[in-house]
N, C-alpha and C positions, 0 to 999 in steps of 0.2 A: 502550338501545333503538335508538340511531342513527336511521336514516331509515326503519326498519321500523315500520309502524303496526299495533298489535294490533287484531284484529277477532275477534268471537266466532265459533266454529266448532263445529258439532255433528257428531258422528261419523255417517257414513252419508249425509250430505247431498251431493249431487252438484252442483257448480257449473258452469254453462255460460256461458262468456264470450260476451257479446253481440257481434253484428256487424250492420252495416247492409247490406242487400241492394241492390245497384245494379241498376236497371232499364235495359236497353238497348232494349227494344221497348216503347214506350209505347202499345200498343193497349189497348182496353178489356178488363177482366178481370171475371170473375164475382164476386159478393159473397162467395162461400164460399172464395175463394182463401186460400192459406196466409198467416198473419200473419208479419210481421218478428219474428225472435227477440227483439228488444228489447221488443216489445209482447205477447209470449207470456204467456198466463195461466198461473199456477203453482198456483192454488188457495189457499184461505184457510189451509190447514195447512202450506203449504210454507215453509221457512226457508232464506234465502240464506246461502251460506257467507261472503259479504262483508258481512254486516250488522255495523255498528259498535256496540259497546257504548258506554255513556256515556264511559268512560275512553278507549276507542279513538277515539271522535270527538274528544275533547279533544287526544289525542296527534296525531291527524291534522292538526288545525288548527295546533297549535304548530309542527309541522315542515313546513308546506305552503309552497309557492311561489305567487306570483301573476303572475309574468312570466317569459317566456322570450325569448331573442334571435330576431329575425327580420331578414331583409334588406329593410328598410323601403322603400328607393327602388325595389326591383324587385317589390314586392307588387302583384298585379293586382287593384285594387279593383273593377274592372268585372266580372270573371269570378268573383271571390270564391274561397273555399277549395276546393281540389281534394280528391278522395277519393271513396270509395264513396258512391254516391247523389247525386252532384252534378248540377246542371242548368246548362245554358247560359243566358246572359241572355235573358229573355223567351221561353224555349223553350215549345213547346206540349206540355202534359202531359195525357194522356187517362187517366181513372180511373173507378172505380165507387164510388158513395156507400156509406159504412159508417156505420151508426147507432150512435153512441157517446154516453155521457153528456156534457153540456156542462160545461166548466170555464172559469173566467175570466169576463171581461165584454165582450170584443171579438169580433166575428163571425169564426167559424172553423168548419171541419167536417173530418171524416176521410174519406179515400177510399183505395181499394186500387189499386195499379198492376198491370201484367200479371204480374209475377213474384211477386205476393202481398205486396208491401211496402206497409204501411199508412202513409200520410203525413198530416200535419196541414197544412191549407191555411187561411191567413188571407186574407181577401178584403174588397173594398169600397172604392170611391172615397172614402167618408167615414170610413174606418177608418184613423186616423193611425198605428196600430201596423203597418200594412203597410209604408210607407216608413221608419217609425221603426226597425223591427227590422232592416232592411237597413243603414241608416246606422250604428246603434250597433254591431251585431255585426261589420261589416266594418272599422270604425275600430279596435275592440278587437283584432280578429284581426291587422290590419296592424301594429299597434304592439307586439304580443307578449302581449296579455292574452287569456284564454280565454273564449269565448262559443259559443253555438250557431251552426251554419252556416245562413244564411238566403239563399234564392235567389228572385229575382223571376221569375215565370213567368206563362204564360197557361194556364188550366185548363179543360178540357172534361170535365164530370162527367156520367156516365150515372147516372140515378137521383136526381139532386139536384133539389130545388125551386129556384126562382129566388133564394131566400133561405134556405139551409139552417140558419142560426143561429136564425131565428124560426119557420121552417116545417120542423120536423124530420120525419124518416122518409123512407122510400123514395118517390120520385115517378116516375110514368111520363113522365119528361121527360129531355131532355139540355140542360144549361145551361152557358154559358160564363162564366168569371170572370176579369176583368181590370180593375184591377190585382189581383194575388194573389202570395203568397209561400208557399214550402214550407220548413218548418223541419226541419233535421237536427241530430242530436247531434254534438258534436266528437269527434275521435279520442280513444280512451281508454275508461274505464269509470266510470260514475257509481256511487259507493258508496251502499249502502243504509243507512238508519238509522231510528230510532224516528220514527213519524209525528208525535209530539208535538214533535219538534225537527227539522223539515225544513230542509235547507239550512244556511246560516250567516248570522249577522247582521253588519252592517258594524262594529259595536262589537267583535266578536270578532277583528277584524284586530289589535287590541291584544294578543291572546293569542299571536300568532305570535312564535316565539322564534328569533332568528338563531343562538343558541348551540346549538339543537337541530336545526339544518339548515333553519330556516324563512327566509322572505323578509326581507330587510333593510327598515328603515323607509323608505328612499328608494323602494323598489318599491311598498310599501303606500300611502304618501302620494301617489305618482304615480297610483295607481289611484283613490284618493279624488278627486284633483284632476281626473282625466279624467271621473269621474262628475259633477263640478260643471260642467265644460265642456259635457257632453251634457245637463245638467239631468235626471238620472236620478231620477224622482220616486217610482216604486214600488219601494222598497228593502227591503220586508219579507223575512224570512228565506227564504220559499218561492221567492223570485226568484233565489236563489243555490244553487249545487250544490257538493258535494265530489267532485272528479274525480280519478281515478287515471290518470295519463298512460300512453300506450301502452308496453307492456313492463314496467310497474310492478306488476302484480297477480300475486302468487304463487299456486301451486296451493292453498294453504291459505287463500286469501282475504285475505291481508295486502297492503298497498300500500306499495311502496318509492319511489313517485314521487307524493306527494300534491300536489294543486293546488286552489286555490280559483277557481271560475269563476262567471261571470254567466249566468243562464239566460234570463230574460224582460226584455228591455230595449227593448220597443216604445214605452213611454211616455217618450220622450226627445226632445230637440231642440225643446222648447217652454219652458215655465216650470213648475218643480216646484210642486205645490200640495197643500194639506192633504188633499184627498179623492181625489187621483190622477185627476182628471178628464181625459178624453182631449182635450177641446177646447183648453184652454190647454197641456196637457202633451205632446201628441204632434205633432211636426212642425208647429209653429206659428211661422212666420218672425217675425212681429211680436213675439211674446212672447220668442222665443229671442234675437233680435238686440238687444232692449232690456235683456236681463238681463246684468249684468256678471259677470265671473268672480269678483271679490273683493267682499266685503261692505263694505269701507271703502277710503278713499284710500290708507291705509298698512296694513301688516300682511298676514298671509296666512291669513285666515279665508275659506273658500270661500263664495260666495253661493249657497246651496242650501237652500231651505225644506224642512223635514222634514215629510213627510206624516203623517197620523194613524196609519197602519200601518207607516211607514217606520222604518229603523234607521240612516239617515244624514242628517245635517243640519248645516249650517254647520261643516264639518270644519276643524280647524287643520292647516295644511300646513307641513312642515319645509322648510328651504332645500334640503336634499338631494332631497326629493321634487319640489319645484318644478323644480330643475335637471334632474332625471332625465326628467320628462315633457317639459320644454322641448326637450331634445336629441332626444327621440323625434319630437316634432311637427315640428321643423325639417327632418327628413329627408324628409317628405312633399313630393312635387313638385306643382307647380301642376296638372299633368295628372291626377295621382292624386286630388287634392281635387275637381277637376271631375268625374272619373269617378264618385267616390263619390256625389255629389249627383245626378248625371244618371241613373245606373242605379237609384237609389232612387225616381225619379219625382217629385221635389219640384216640378217645373215644372207638374205636373198637379194639385197640391194648392192649393186656395184656402181662405182663412180669413176670417172676419168681423172687420172692424175698424170703428172709429167712422167713420160716414159711408159705409159700403159694404163691399166685399170686396177682398181683397188677393191678387194672383197673382204672387208673386215669381219671378224667373227663377233658373236654376241659378247664373248669375253673382252674383246677390244673395246666395245662400246661401254661395257661395265667399268673397265679401268679408266676410261676417259671421264665418265660420270663421277667416279669417286675422286678423281683429280680435281674436278671443278668443285665438288663438295668441300674438299680440303682447302681450296683457295678461299672459299667463303668462311670456313671455320677458323682459319689462322689469321685473317685480316682483322685489323682494328680500325674503327672509324672515329673521327672526331665527334665530340658531343654525344 
């Protein structure tokens, strides 16, 4: 089979490779504007040429990669990933409200840009997933692991209520949202699969087979250890995706460049908890700084509490995985680490602690990050 992953294909089905439309003029647009092809409805009877069968899904995972090389010291963590649909840091984005079904548990809404591109906006000063999604996705991206692209912006929404998450529907208002982020998909194509088996579970990383072209254990363990560092609490299967890297999808719907990516990582940089609660789990400095990387004084079991719906908890890390992540992390410069926490807006986030509230500075977050990096660098694992 090699690196080609089998996918079910029905004769006569036409497959359209999705693309992200980049908006250059962010003026207001009417609510009937054209949808982004990624969001285009295909109808209940439509069948995609890239739908994975159960055996195709298993083959995809077995031969998938989880890491790709990046020029870490030169990654711009302030501006983030470049590409179609990117936004500048804190750019003003003007859009029209789009009424779509609610998904998830954190405040968000959809709106359409001038060119017809429908985007998802997370918002709210008390929404920890706003800074958390910036922190996690940019750290993953800089180190060579795949995640969504998330851009911190200011949003002026025509037709939005002051709180579109709780007051849905078109409103005869114009409201501003800051802080806010817009989420974009990474380059490549997300493979479709049975809704009963969405994404991939962290336990399925053990199915990846290096002899079939899959990622080596060092890369997989490094990803697990990075999840521990970030305290990634919501690790259910829906939060991961099967991604075909750019240029890897054939006309028959087969993928020659399979990759396992993380999709929703906003509940990070706090303390992983059984119910994935946002308070302790999303950008909570006190909880994150006090949580060690390792469960014990010796050995290499990551300190990560498994949530009720999660698929990752207390992972055992190999020495090869520890060394691999340590060498990636040590390439980050002090300026990059500062830029990461500054652009995410951590200085504007306060949390309740015993006796009052805590408003840590960017420098506090940087120091906590370096402490965790040192914990990884100085540990030695068996084998």
